[in-house]
C-alpha positions as a Python dict, from the first residue, in 0.01 Angstrom:
ca = {
    (1, 'X'): (0, 0, 0),
    (2, 'X'): (-239, -268, -98),
    (3, 'X'): (-503, -349, 155),
    (4, 'X'): (-570, -756, 229),
    (5, 'X'): (-859, -863, 316),
    (6, 'X'): (-898, -1211, 472),
    (7, 'X'): (-1197, -1396, 553),
    (8, 'X'): (-1093, -1680, 699),
    (9, 'X'): (-1307, -2000, 624),
    (10, 'X'): (-1425, -1810, 286),
    (11, 'X'): (-1184, -1646, 70),
    (12, 'X'): (-935, -1371, 18),
    (13, 'X'): (-992, -1023, -164),
    (14, 'X'): (-818, -687, -172),
    (15, 'X'): (-943, -376, -129),
    (16, 'X'): (-783, -2, 13),
    (17, 'X'): (-438, 14, 272),
    (18, 'X'): (-535, -156, 605),
    (19, 'X'): (-444, -517, 683),
    (20, 'X'): (-767, -657, 771),
    (21, 'X'): (-816, -1004, 898),
    (22, 'X'): (-1176, -1146, 919),
    (23, 'X'): (-1337, -1455, 1197),
    (24, 'X'): (-1723, -1525, 1072),
    (25, 'X'): (-1912, -1603, 1394),
    (26, 'X'): (-1997, -1952, 1284),
    (27, 'X'): (-2101, -2088, 1641),
    (28, 'X'): (-2405, -2116, 1780),
    (29, 'X'): (-2545, -2195, 2145),
    (30, 'X'): (-2910, -2286, 2238),
    (31, 'X'): (-2853, -2231, 2648),
    (32, 'X'): (-2569, -2038, 2766),
    (33, 'X'): (-2588, -1900, 3161),
    (34, 'X'): (-2527, -1555, 3223),
    (35, 'X'): (-2233, -1366, 3291),
    (36, 'X'): (-2170, -1220, 3649),
    (37, 'X'): (-2572, -1296, 3641),
    (38, 'X'): (-2601, -1028, 3361),
    (39, 'X'): (-2528, -1101, 2983),
    (40, 'X'): (-2643, -1416, 2857),
    (41, 'X'): (-2343, -1486, 2632),
    (42, 'X'): (-2045, -1630, 2891),
    (43, 'X'): (-2107, -1798, 3272),
    (44, 'X'): (-1912, -1767, 3557),
    (45, 'X'): (-1712, -2051, 3481),
    (46, 'X'): (-1652, -1963, 3167),
    (47, 'X'): (-1506, -1628, 3223),
    (48, 'X'): (-1300, -1746, 3514),
    (49, 'X'): (-1163, -2030, 3256),
    (50, 'X'): (-1093, -1789, 2956),
    (51, 'X'): (-911, -1532, 3194),
    (52, 'X'): (-670, -1840, 3290),
    (53, 'X'): (-648, -1885, 2961),
    (54, 'X'): (-556, -1615, 2823),
    (55, 'X'): (-527, -1355, 3096),
    (56, 'X'): (-352, -1536, 3436),
    (57, 'X'): (-38, -1544, 3282),
    (58, 'X'): (349, -1306, 3228),
    (59, 'X'): (459, -1246, 2874),
    (60, 'X'): (670, -1650, 2960),
    (61, 'X'): (331, -1784, 3057),
    (62, 'X'): (70, -2077, 2944),
    (63, 'X'): (-166, -1867, 2681),
    (64, 'X'): (212, -1727, 2472),
    (65, 'X'): (386, -2103, 2501),
    (66, 'X'): (19, -2279, 2477),
    (67, 'X'): (-179, -2044, 2251),
    (68, 'X'): (50, -1747, 2149),
    (69, 'X'): (-129, -1471, 2250),
    (70, 'X'): (-254, -1352, 2579),
    (71, 'X'): (-398, -1039, 2788),
    (72, 'X'): (-248, -830, 3080),
    (73, 'X'): (-548, -761, 3294),
    (74, 'X'): (-601, -796, 3664),
    (75, 'X'): (-876, -1026, 3760),
    (76, 'X'): (-1084, -836, 3949),
    (77, 'X'): (-1035, -470, 3740),
    (78, 'X'): (-1145, -713, 3433),
    (79, 'X'): (-1475, -824, 3681),
    (80, 'X'): (-1565, -460, 3730),
    (81, 'X'): (-1512, -381, 3364),
    (82, 'X'): (-1720, -726, 3192),
    (83, 'X'): (-1986, -661, 3452),
    (84, 'X'): (-2024, -264, 3370),
    (85, 'X'): (-2047, -389, 2950),
    (86, 'X'): (-2244, -648, 3025),
    (87, 'X'): (-2536, -412, 3152),
    (88, 'X'): (-2538, -231, 2839),
    (89, 'X'): (-2556, -557, 2624),
    (90, 'X'): (-2277, -457, 2363),
    (91, 'X'): (-2296, -608, 2015),
    (92, 'X'): (-2055, -333, 1821),
    (93, 'X'): (-1732, -346, 1982),
    (94, 'X'): (-1399, -203, 1890),
    (95, 'X'): (-1059, -249, 2094),
    (96, 'X'): (-764, 18, 2019),
    (97, 'X'): (-427, -193, 2100),
    (98, 'X'): (-474, -558, 2002),
    (99, 'X'): (-171, -691, 2080),
    (100, 'X'): (-156, -1053, 2174),
    (101, 'X'): (-490, -1103, 2137),
    (102, 'X'): (-617, -1176, 2514),
    (103, 'X'): (-905, -902, 2533),
    (104, 'X'): (-1048, -986, 2225),
    (105, 'X'): (-1144, -1290, 2387),
    (106, 'X'): (-1370, -1114, 2611),
    (107, 'X'): (-1489, -884, 2361),
    (108, 'X'): (-1556, -1127, 2069),
    (109, 'X'): (-1773, -1346, 2388),
    (110, 'X'): (-1927, -1068, 2535),
    (111, 'X'): (-2094, -937, 2185),
    (112, 'X'): (-2214, -1300, 2054),
    (113, 'X'): (-2363, -1411, 1760),
    (114, 'X'): (-2514, -1125, 1682),
    (115, 'X'): (-2227, -863, 1713),
    (116, 'X'): (-1975, -723, 1541),
    (117, 'X'): (-1589, -687, 1748),
    (118, 'X'): (-1341, -526, 1629),
    (119, 'X'): (-941, -515, 1712),
    (120, 'X'): (-692, -282, 1547),
    (121, 'X'): (-335, -233, 1613),
    (122, 'X'): (-35, -132, 1446),
    (123, 'X'): (265, -401, 1447),
    (124, 'X'): (70, -654, 1696),
    (125, 'X'): (171, -956, 1739),
    (126, 'X'): (-133, -1146, 1745),
    (127, 'X'): (-94, -1501, 1533),
    (128, 'X'): (-482, -1475, 1366),
    (129, 'X'): (-456, -1843, 1246),
    (130, 'X'): (-396, -1974, 1633),
    (131, 'X'): (-639, -1767, 1728),
    (132, 'X'): (-879, -1853, 1458),
    (133, 'X'): (-847, -2226, 1599),
    (134, 'X'): (-854, -2112, 1953),
    (135, 'X'): (-1182, -1938, 1868),
    (136, 'X'): (-1340, -2257, 1651),
    (137, 'X'): (-1227, -2464, 1962),
    (138, 'X'): (-1424, -2302, 2243),
    (139, 'X'): (-1685, -2153, 2078),
    (140, 'X'): (-1835, -2480, 2030),
    (141, 'X'): (-1917, -2408, 2426),
    (142, 'X'): (-1996, -2019, 2381),
    (143, 'X'): (-2122, -1859, 2104),
    (144, 'X'): (-1858, -1577, 1979),
    (145, 'X'): (-1952, -1221, 1742),
    (146, 'X'): (-1819, -1172, 1407),
    (147, 'X'): (-1437, -1076, 1480),
    (148, 'X'): (-1239, -844, 1253),
    (149, 'X'): (-887, -713, 1265),
    (150, 'X'): (-731, -442, 1149),
    (151, 'X'): (-367, -395, 1142),
    (152, 'X'): (-310, -27, 1108),
    (153, 'X'): (-249, 291, 1280),
    (154, 'X'): (-579, 405, 1499),
    (155, 'X'): (-478, 830, 1403),
    (156, 'X'): (-507, 765, 1046),
    (157, 'X'): (-825, 883, 819),
    (158, 'X'): (-864, 560, 650),
    (159, 'X'): (-839, 370, 983),
    (160, 'X'): (-1142, 565, 1194),
    (161, 'X'): (-1334, 597, 809),
    (162, 'X'): (-1281, 234, 783),
    (163, 'X'): (-1421, 159, 1122),
    (164, 'X'): (-1775, 371, 1095),
    (165, 'X'): (-1790, 189, 756),
    (166, 'X'): (-1779, -151, 956),
    (167, 'X'): (-2012, -38, 1240),
    (168, 'X'): (-2219, 241, 1026),
    (169, 'X'): (-2131, 516, 1293),
    (170, 'X'): (-2218, 363, 1615),
    (171, 'X'): (-2025, 180, 1932),
    (172, 'X'): (-2189, 54, 2175),
    (173, 'X'): (-1799, 19, 2377),
    (174, 'X'): (-1519, 153, 2314),
    (175, 'X'): (-1203, -41, 2449),
    (176, 'X'): (-855, 240, 2433),
    (177, 'X'): (-547, 10, 2511),
    (178, 'X'): (-338, 147, 2221),
    (179, 'X'): (32, 365, 2219),
    (180, 'X'): (-9, 453, 2567),
    (181, 'X'): (92, 812, 2498),
    (182, 'X'): (-108, 1114, 2662),
    (183, 'X'): (-150, 1243, 2298),
    (184, 'X'): (-187, 921, 2183),
    (185, 'X'): (-443, 787, 2424),
    (186, 'X'): (-619, 1155, 2389),
    (187, 'X'): (-630, 1135, 2006),
    (188, 'X'): (-845, 809, 2038),
    (189, 'X'): (-1080, 925, 2255),
    (190, 'X'): (-1155, 1226, 2073),
    (191, 'X'): (-1160, 1073, 1709),
    (192, 'X'): (-1332, 784, 1790),
    (193, 'X'): (-1543, 843, 2162),
    (194, 'X'): (-1824, 1025, 1950),
    (195, 'X'): (-1908, 697, 1777),
    (196, 'X'): (-2038, 607, 2124),
    (197, 'X'): (-2407, 545, 2082),
    (198, 'X'): (-2596, 752, 2397),
    (199, 'X'): (-2566, 433, 2707),
    (200, 'X'): (-2224, 334, 2530),
    (201, 'X'): (-1925, 241, 2730),
    (202, 'X'): (-1539, 390, 2671),
    (203, 'X'): (-1286, 191, 2869),
    (204, 'X'): (-913, 303, 2895),
    (205, 'X'): (-622, 90, 3006),
    (206, 'X'): (-398, 176, 3278),
    (207, 'X'): (-539, 506, 3383),
    (208, 'X'): (-377, 509, 3745),
    (209, 'X'): (-7, 521, 3673),
    (210, 'X'): (31, 861, 3763),
    (211, 'X'): (222, 967, 3485),
    (212, 'X'): (263, 1240, 3234),
    (213, 'X'): (96, 970, 2979),
    (214, 'X'): (-243, 778, 2996),
    (215, 'X'): (-311, 896, 3379),
    (216, 'X'): (-289, 1284, 3216),
    (217, 'X'): (-499, 1153, 2895),
    (218, 'X'): (-736, 997, 3129),
    (219, 'X'): (-811, 1344, 3345),
    (220, 'X'): (-831, 1558, 3016),
    (221, 'X'): (-1109, 1316, 2909),
    (222, 'X'): (-1401, 1516, 2960),
    (223, 'X'): (-1570, 1667, 2612),
    (224, 'X'): (-1772, 1391, 2538),
    (225, 'X'): (-1972, 1382, 2927),
    (226, 'X'): (-2060, 1068, 3107),
    (227, 'X'): (-1987, 939, 3447),
    (228, 'X'): (-1616, 850, 3520),
    (229, 'X'): (-1480, 552, 3735),
    (230, 'X'): (-1174, 334, 3808),
    (231, 'X'): (-1216, -41, 3865),
    (232, 'X'): (-935, -10, 4139),
    (233, 'X'): (-647, 214, 4325),
    (234, 'X'): (-389, -26, 4164),
    (235, 'X'): (-176, 166, 3877),
    (236, 'X'): (-264, -62, 3601),
    (237, 'X'): (-643, 14, 3680),
    (238, 'X'): (-928, 38, 3389),
    (239, 'X'): (-1105, 351, 3334),
    (240, 'X'): (-1530, 366, 3271),
    (241, 'X'): (-1634, 631, 3133),
    (242, 'X'): (-2002, 535, 3091),
    (243, 'X'): (-2225, 809, 2777),
    (244, 'X'): (-2487, 893, 2958),
    (245, 'X'): (-2819, 909, 2769),
    (246, 'X'): (-2795, 1250, 2710),
    (247, 'X'): (-2499, 1319, 2620),
    (248, 'X'): (-2312, 1274, 2304),
}
């Protein structure tokens, strides 16, 4: 199986065994207000606008019909995560489980023009052309990062190797939102968690379902240490692990 790397706006090259789409961080802004009074990359108005555009809908919602991608996250849960993430100034962000690509919009803005955002999914439905057009329009107001989308299974050695090479072995933030199985979520944690720097963050989706899948995996995510919290008591709450400065 050949790898096709599509460098949007520039060229196309081949190498390896995974499909990668790369979006250049081509937008800049001179004055950007803080996100939640912390991040220099997105203000509260922009956050609410992005949320309404790509997250505040169901599978038949406005983002699906207008853009072809959307996020399925509760507003309050996402605010908590973005506030916590903004506090660590993440510039190297990996999302496992891109699906339609809605959450990538937030990570992309959060990482900013000096950052690198990578989304990985094995069978996600993101439309890279539509996503590219959306970024081009919205980054006129806010800078975005260099963005790579890897179409491949996160558990495969070549996927891990590629991620390691792209980030030079270090992540600031890891978002686990993959196959939502006990084994899969825990494997993503053990494979990619050690790449997160001291003081960095791991975010896990759907940690309070009370089942034998992600909730059980969340309860067993202990080996890397750090402080564990949940964004709410909702069944679809996000889990946050803040890796201590001494750990990892």
